[in-house]
N, C-alpha and C positions, 0 to 999 in steps of 0.2 A: 839931381845927380846923386848917384849912390856913393856910399863911402868907399874908400880904397880897399878896405877889408872885404866888403861884399863883391866888389868888382874883381879882385884877385881870385876869389873862390870860383867865380864864374869862368874866368879865363883858364884857370887850372883844370877845372872839370871838363871843359871842352878839349883842352890839350890832351888830357888823359883818356877821354872816352870817344872822341869823334873819329879818330883814326884816319884822318885825311880823306874822308868820303867826298868832301868838296873843299874849296878854299873857304876860309873863315876870315871875315873882316870886322874889326871892332871899330866903334865910332871914332872918327877923326884919325884913323890910321890910313896911311897911303895905300892905294890899291888902283892899279891900272886895269881897266876893263879890257878883256881880250877882243881882238877884231871880230871873232865869231862868238856870240853870246854862249856862255856855259854856266852851269849851276854854281852858286856860291851862297854862303850864309852871311848876312849882315847883322851884327849883334849890338844891341843897345842895352845898357843897364841903368835903371832909374831907381833912386831911393826917394820915397815920398816924404817921410818925416822921421824925426826921433821923438817918440812919445815916452813920457815919464811913466814907468810901470809901477815903481815902488815909491813910497813916501816915508819920510821919517829919519833918514840917515842924517847924522850931524852935518856932514858935508854934502852939498847938493850933488857933486859928482860921484858920490858913493851910492846913490840910488841906481836902480836898474832902468836903463833906457833902451827902447826898442825902435829899430829902424825897420820900416816896411817898404818894399819896393817890388819892381818887376824886371824880369829879363825879357826883352823882345828879341826873338830869333826870326829875322826876316829871311825866309827861304826864297831866293831869287832864281827863277828859271826863265829860259828864253820865252818871249811872247809866242803865242799861237801854238804851244805844245801841250795844251791841256793842263789840268791842275793835279792830276793823280800823283805824279812824281813829287811835286811840291808837298802834297799832303803826307806822302810816305816819309820824306825827309823830316818834315815838321814833327811827325809822330815819334820818330827816332830821337830827335833832339829833346822833345818833352820828356821822353822816357829816361833820359840821362839825369834829369833834375827832380821831377815830381816825387815827393815823399822822401827825399834825401835830407840828411842832416850832416852837413859838411863843415867842419870847424865850428864857427859860431853862427853859421847860416843854415836856416831850416827852409827848405823849398816846399811850398804848399801846393795848392791847386794849379792847374794849367789848362790852357785852352788853345785850340787851333782856330784862328779867326777867319773871317771872310777874305778871300783873295782880292787883290787890288792891283791895277796896273802900277808897276813900279814908278814912283815919282822921282826918286833920287837917281835911279839908274835907267837910262833910256833903253828901250828894247827888252825890258825884263818884266816879268810878272812876279808880284810879291805875295807870298802866303806867310802870314805872321803867326807864330806860336808865342804865347805869353805864359810865363811861369812867375807866380807870386812868391815872394820870400819874406822872411823876418830874420833879423839879426839882433841879438841882445848884447849890450855892453854895460 
């Protein structure tokens, strides 16, 4: 699980940049699937670890600690509609983050992964874009 600070940056970046192109659902938020499947993005934010980057401060908490993590942007499109639209939306999402330095979060490399039948949401195809990040504290 990512820190609240990293999560908040992701939420704000999507709010500022996505412009309502699709619904956006964050992990464990309520969302009722429509009767007719339509595009949406399901977002998960994971922090891998806090690694001690500096050594030698008198107080342990005065050293530099680095959180590394990933933002998973699952572009959900209706089954049997092809993958091009999902790839297009995934590319737009990745472009909002990669190479950005926002507050204390630096977004690094990104990828658009293999599509996969949606496991969480029936009748949907999932194309996942992944953005890696680091955050120092």
